[in-house]
C-alpha positions as CSV (number, residue, x, y, z in Angstrom):
1,X,-74.9,38.8,68.1
2,X,-72.9,35.6,68.1
3,X,-71.9,35.8,64.5
4,X,-72.3,33.1,61.8
5,X,-72.6,29.5,62.9
6,X,-69.3,27.8,61.9
7,X,-71.1,24.5,61.6
8,X,-73.5,26.0,58.9
9,X,-70.6,27.3,57.0
10,X,-68.9,23.9,57.1
11,X,-72.1,22.2,55.9
12,X,-72.2,24.6,53.0
13,X,-68.6,23.8,52.0
14,X,-69.1,20.1,52.6
15,X,-72.1,20.0,50.4
16,X,-70.3,21.8,47.6
17,X,-67.3,19.5,48.0
18,X,-69.6,16.4,47.8
19,X,-71.0,17.7,44.5
20,X,-67.4,18.2,43.2
21,X,-66.4,14.6,44.2
22,X,-69.5,13.3,42.4
23,X,-68.3,15.2,39.3
24,X,-64.9,13.5,39.7
25,X,-66.5,10.1,40.0
26,X,-68.6,10.7,36.9
27,X,-65.7,11.9,34.8
28,X,-63.6,9.0,36.0
29,X,-66.0,6.6,34.3
30,X,-65.8,8.3,30.9
31,X,-63.3,7.7,28.1
32,X,-62.7,8.9,24.6
33,X,-61.2,12.4,25.1
34,X,-58.5,13.2,22.6
35,X,-56.3,15.2,25.0
36,X,-56.6,13.5,28.4
37,X,-57.6,10.5,30.4
38,X,-58.8,10.2,34.0
39,X,-58.6,7.5,36.7
40,X,-60.5,7.5,40.0
41,X,-58.1,6.8,42.9
42,X,-60.2,6.5,46.1
43,X,-63.2,8.5,46.9
44,X,-61.4,11.9,47.1
45,X,-58.9,11.7,44.2
46,X,-59.0,11.9,40.5
47,X,-55.8,11.3,38.5
48,X,-55.6,13.3,35.2
49,X,-53.3,12.2,32.4
50,X,-52.7,15.0,29.9
51,X,-51.5,13.6,26.6
52,X,-48.9,15.0,24.3
53,X,-50.1,15.9,20.8
54,X,-48.5,12.8,19.3
55,X,-49.8,10.4,21.9
56,X,-52.0,7.6,20.5
57,X,-55.1,6.4,22.4
58,X,-55.2,2.7,23.3
59,X,-58.4,1.0,22.5
60,X,-59.2,-0.1,26.1
61,X,-62.5,-1.1,27.6
62,X,-63.9,-0.7,31.2
63,X,-65.8,-4.0,30.8
64,X,-64.3,-7.0,32.7
65,X,-63.1,-10.0,30.8
66,X,-65.9,-12.4,31.8
67,X,-68.5,-10.0,30.5
68,X,-66.7,-9.4,27.2
69,X,-66.3,-13.2,26.7
70,X,-70.0,-13.7,27.3
71,X,-70.8,-11.4,24.3
72,X,-67.9,-11.8,21.9
73,X,-65.5,-14.4,20.5
74,X,-61.9,-14.7,21.7
75,X,-60.6,-13.0,18.5
76,X,-62.9,-10.0,19.1
77,X,-61.9,-9.7,22.8
78,X,-58.2,-9.8,22.0
79,X,-58.4,-6.5,20.2
80,X,-59.4,-4.6,23.3
81,X,-57.0,-3.7,26.2
82,X,-58.6,-4.8,29.5
83,X,-58.8,-2.4,32.4
84,X,-55.9,-2.3,34.9
85,X,-57.3,-2.8,38.4
86,X,-54.2,-1.6,40.2
87,X,-54.4,1.9,41.5
88,X,-51.2,3.8,40.6
89,X,-49.2,5.3,43.5
90,X,-47.5,8.7,43.3
91,X,-44.1,7.1,42.8
92,X,-45.5,5.2,39.7
93,X,-47.1,8.4,38.3
94,X,-43.7,10.2,38.4
95,X,-42.3,7.7,35.9
96,X,-44.8,8.8,33.2
97,X,-42.9,10.0,30.1
98,X,-45.5,10.5,27.4
99,X,-48.2,12.1,29.5
100,X,-48.2,14.8,32.2
101,X,-50.0,13.7,35.3
102,X,-52.0,15.8,37.8
103,X,-53.8,14.8,40.9
104,X,-57.1,16.5,41.5
105,X,-58.4,16.0,45.0
106,X,-61.2,17.1,47.2
107,X,-60.0,16.2,50.7
108,X,-62.5,16.8,53.4
109,X,-59.9,18.4,55.7
110,X,-59.3,21.2,53.2
111,X,-63.0,21.8,52.4
112,X,-62.1,22.7,48.8
113,X,-60.4,21.0,45.7
114,X,-56.7,21.3,45.0
115,X,-54.5,20.2,42.2
116,X,-51.0,18.7,42.5
117,X,-48.5,18.0,39.7
118,X,-47.4,14.3,39.8
119,X,-44.9,14.1,36.9
120,X,-42.6,16.2,34.8
121,X,-41.6,18.4,37.8
122,X,-38.3,19.3,36.2
123,X,-40.0,20.7,33.1
124,X,-42.9,22.5,34.8
125,X,-41.7,23.6,38.3
126,X,-39.1,26.2,39.1
127,X,-35.8,24.6,40.3
128,X,-36.1,26.2,43.8
129,X,-39.5,24.6,44.3
130,X,-38.8,21.0,43.1
131,X,-38.8,19.6,46.6
132,X,-42.1,21.3,47.6
133,X,-45.3,19.3,47.4
134,X,-47.7,22.2,47.6
135,X,-50.8,22.3,45.4
136,X,-50.7,24.4,42.2
137,X,-51.9,27.9,42.4
138,X,-54.7,27.7,39.8
139,X,-57.2,30.6,39.3
140,X,-60.2,28.2,39.3
141,X,-59.3,26.4,42.6
142,X,-58.8,29.8,44.2
143,X,-62.2,31.0,42.7
144,X,-63.9,27.8,44.0
145,X,-63.7,29.1,47.6
146,X,-66.1,32.0,46.7
147,X,-68.0,30.9,43.6
148,X,-69.4,27.8,42.1
149,X,-66.7,26.2,39.9
150,X,-67.2,22.9,38.1
151,X,-64.6,20.2,37.6
152,X,-64.5,20.8,33.8
153,X,-63.4,24.4,34.4
154,X,-60.4,23.2,36.4
155,X,-59.6,20.7,33.7
156,X,-59.8,23.4,31.0
157,X,-57.3,25.6,32.9
158,X,-54.9,22.7,33.4
159,X,-54.9,21.8,29.7
160,X,-54.7,25.4,28.7
161,X,-51.4,25.8,30.7
162,X,-49.9,22.6,29.3
163,X,-50.7,21.5,25.7
164,X,-53.1,24.4,24.9
165,X,-55.6,22.6,22.6
166,X,-58.3,24.6,20.8
167,X,-60.9,22.4,22.4
168,X,-59.8,20.7,25.6
169,X,-62.8,18.3,25.5
170,X,-62.4,17.3,21.8
171,X,-63.4,13.6,21.4
172,X,-61.7,10.7,19.6
173,X,-64.6,9.2,17.8
174,X,-62.3,6.5,16.4
175,X,-61.7,5.3,19.9
176,X,-65.5,5.4,20.7
177,X,-66.4,3.5,17.5
178,X,-63.9,0.7,18.3
179,X,-65.5,-0.1,21.7
180,X,-67.8,-3.1,22.4
181,X,-71.4,-2.1,21.5
182,X,-72.6,-2.5,25.1
183,X,-69.9,-0.1,26.4
184,X,-70.4,2.3,23.5
185,X,-74.1,2.7,24.4
186,X,-73.2,3.7,28.0
187,X,-70.3,5.8,27.0
188,X,-72.0,7.9,24.4
189,X,-74.9,8.6,26.8
190,X,-72.5,9.6,29.6
191,X,-70.4,11.9,27.2
192,X,-73.6,13.6,26.1
193,X,-74.5,14.5,29.7
194,X,-71.0,15.7,30.4
195,X,-70.6,17.9,27.3
196,X,-74.2,19.3,27.6
197,X,-73.3,20.4,31.1
198,X,-70.3,22.3,29.7
199,X,-72.4,23.8,27.0
200,X,-75.1,25.0,29.4
201,X,-72.7,26.3,32.1
202,X,-70.0,27.9,30.1
203,X,-69.7,31.6,29.3
204,X,-70.7,32.1,25.6
205,X,-67.3,33.8,25.0
206,X,-65.3,30.6,25.8
207,X,-63.9,29.7,22.4
208,X,-64.3,25.9,22.4
209,X,-68.0,26.3,23.3
210,X,-69.2,29.3,21.3
211,X,-70.6,28.2,17.9
212,X,-68.9,31.0,16.0
213,X,-65.6,31.4,17.8
214,X,-63.6,28.7,16.0
215,X,-65.2,29.2,12.6
216,X,-61.7,29.5,11.1
217,X,-60.4,26.4,12.9
218,X,-60.7,22.8,12.0
219,X,-61.2,21.8,15.6
220,X,-64.7,20.7,16.4
221,X,-66.6,22.5,19.1
222,X,-68.3,21.1,22.1
223,X,-71.6,21.9,20.3
224,X,-70.5,19.9,17.3
225,X,-69.4,16.9,19.3
226,X,-72.7,16.8,21.1
227,X,-74.6,16.6,17.8
228,X,-72.4,13.7,16.6
229,X,-72.7,11.9,20.0
230,X,-76.5,12.2,19.9
231,X,-76.6,10.5,16.5
232,X,-74.1,7.8,17.5
233,X,-76.1,7.1,20.7
234,X,-79.3,6.6,18.8
235,X,-77.6,4.3,16.3
236,X,-75.9,2.4,19.1
237,X,-79.2,2.0,21.0
238,X,-81.0,0.8,17.8
239,X,-78.2,-1.7,17.1
240,X,-78.2,-2.9,20.7
241,X,-81.9,-3.5,20.7
242,X,-81.6,-5.6,17.5
243,X,-78.7,-7.6,19.0
244,X,-80.7,-8.3,22.2
245,X,-83.7,-9.5,20.2
246,X,-81.4,-11.7,18.0
247,X,-79.6,-13.2,20.9
248,X,-82.8,-13.7,22.8
249,X,-84.3,-15.7,20.0
250,X,-81.5,-18.2,19.9
């Protein structure tokens, strides 16, 4: 017996890592979460900004200026913050004051995802480890090597050890409602897919998913936000179809 083929094992891990990186890319295109924001930095890196409880969302849009100007007047466009196209370097991330920054990466050379802290080292890292740049020892990244672990599970662990929200994936519907209609249509559809995956994959005992777990809390559950999103998505689609017909008739 020659033992297991190392190339087959590598292919297995590479395929799983490719799925994880696709999850990072998909999440990086979403906005509207109350407790965090994400930014895709290269094909293997996702930057995670965890907001403090008093942090206010900025009504930004992913749509470029020329597209916005083709649909809206100058006064309407001015109320939205346009996307920043510059990819932040680690030295820039360390300057963050209001948000704690993490780097989630799925480097091919490691064959598994890891998470690094990129700001607030003095507050969150023991003094004798401040000069180390080792990945954080998270239970979910460790578990990933032997079991299927989704990106949302890693995010949930990160938020649970920092700001500890009742529901890490709670949405800011004020932010979503303030977006251009064209972007709101795409965003509500994408958020539905993301939250439905959590609802399907999560263990029923997880408090922010289980319909009965937070009955005494004012925090909406993933299940609740899915229902609101579905209604908003249908309304947005209807409004968008009317707008297209109206604009096409001019």
